[in-house]
C-alpha positions as CSV (number, residue, x, y, z in Angstrom):
1,M,10.6,-7.0,-29.8
2,I,7.1,-8.6,-29.5
3,R,4.1,-7.0,-31.1
4,R,0.8,-7.4,-29.3
5,E,-2.6,-5.9,-29.9
6,I,-4.7,-5.1,-26.9
7,D,-8.1,-3.5,-26.3
8,L,-8.5,-0.7,-23.8
9,D,-11.5,1.1,-22.4
10,E,-11.6,4.8,-23.0
11,E,-10.3,5.8,-19.5
12,S,-7.4,3.3,-19.7
13,D,-6.5,4.6,-23.1
14,Q,-6.5,8.2,-21.9
15,I,-4.3,7.3,-18.9
16,L,-1.8,5.4,-21.1
17,S,-1.7,8.3,-23.6
18,G,-1.0,10.7,-20.8
19,L,1.7,8.5,-19.4
20,A,3.2,8.0,-22.9
21,Q,3.9,11.8,-23.0
22,D,6.6,11.1,-20.5
23,Y,8.1,8.6,-22.9
24,Q,8.2,10.9,-25.9
25,G,4.8,9.6,-27.0
26,D,5.8,5.9,-27.0
27,A,2.9,4.0,-25.4
28,G,4.8,0.7,-25.7
29,K,7.7,2.0,-23.5
30,A,5.2,3.4,-21.0
31,A,3.3,0.1,-20.8
32,A,6.6,-1.9,-20.5
33,D,7.7,0.3,-17.6
34,L,4.3,-0.1,-15.9
35,L,4.6,-3.9,-16.2
36,H,8.1,-3.8,-14.6
37,V,6.9,-1.5,-11.8
38,H,4.0,-3.9,-11.2
39,K,6.4,-6.8,-10.9
40,S,8.6,-4.9,-8.5
41,V,5.6,-3.8,-6.3
42,E,4.3,-7.4,-6.2
43,G,7.7,-8.7,-5.2
44,F,8.0,-6.0,-2.5
45,A,4.5,-6.9,-1.1
46,D,5.4,-10.6,-1.1
47,E,8.6,-9.8,0.9
48,C,6.7,-7.7,3.4
49,E,4.1,-10.4,3.9
50,E,6.8,-13.0,4.5
51,A,8.7,-10.7,6.9
52,H,5.5,-10.1,8.9
53,K,3.9,-13.5,8.4
54,D,3.6,-14.3,12.1
55,S,2.0,-11.0,13.0
56,L,-0.4,-11.2,10.0
57,L,-1.5,-14.7,10.9
58,A,-2.1,-13.7,14.5
59,Q,-4.2,-10.8,13.4
60,R,-6.2,-13.1,11.1
61,D,-6.7,-15.7,13.8
62,R,-7.8,-13.1,16.3
63,S,-10.3,-11.7,13.9
64,E,-11.7,-15.1,12.9
65,R,-11.9,-16.2,16.6
66,G,-13.7,-13.0,17.5
67,F,-16.2,-13.6,14.7
68,L,-16.7,-17.3,15.6
69,E,-17.1,-16.5,19.3
70,G,-19.8,-13.9,18.6
71,R,-17.9,-11.0,20.1
72,F,-18.8,-8.8,17.1
73,V,-22.2,-7.1,16.7
74,N,-24.1,-6.3,13.6
75,W,-24.3,-2.8,12.2
76,E,-27.9,-2.3,13.3
77,E,-26.9,-2.9,16.9
78,V,-24.0,-0.4,16.6
79,K,-26.3,2.2,15.2
80,G,-28.8,1.6,18.0
81,R,-26.2,1.9,20.7
82,N,-24.9,5.1,19.3
83,G,-28.2,6.8,18.4
84,L,-27.5,6.7,14.7
């Protein structure tokens, strides 16, 4: 096992302490589980992005094209049109 000292802000410490209760008070196990979950979530997000790559790129390109072609209006104009 590796021993590491980390500094946490108050809120993070309280969250970790609360989570550690589910691990019989072992904050190290709770933190380790969080890191493993993070890795899994990141991998899942990468897989989803890859699976929908073409669609995501098309959405980005449409958005950029709309912006560059001036099809979007500023917030002040939107408020004026809608009496806000």
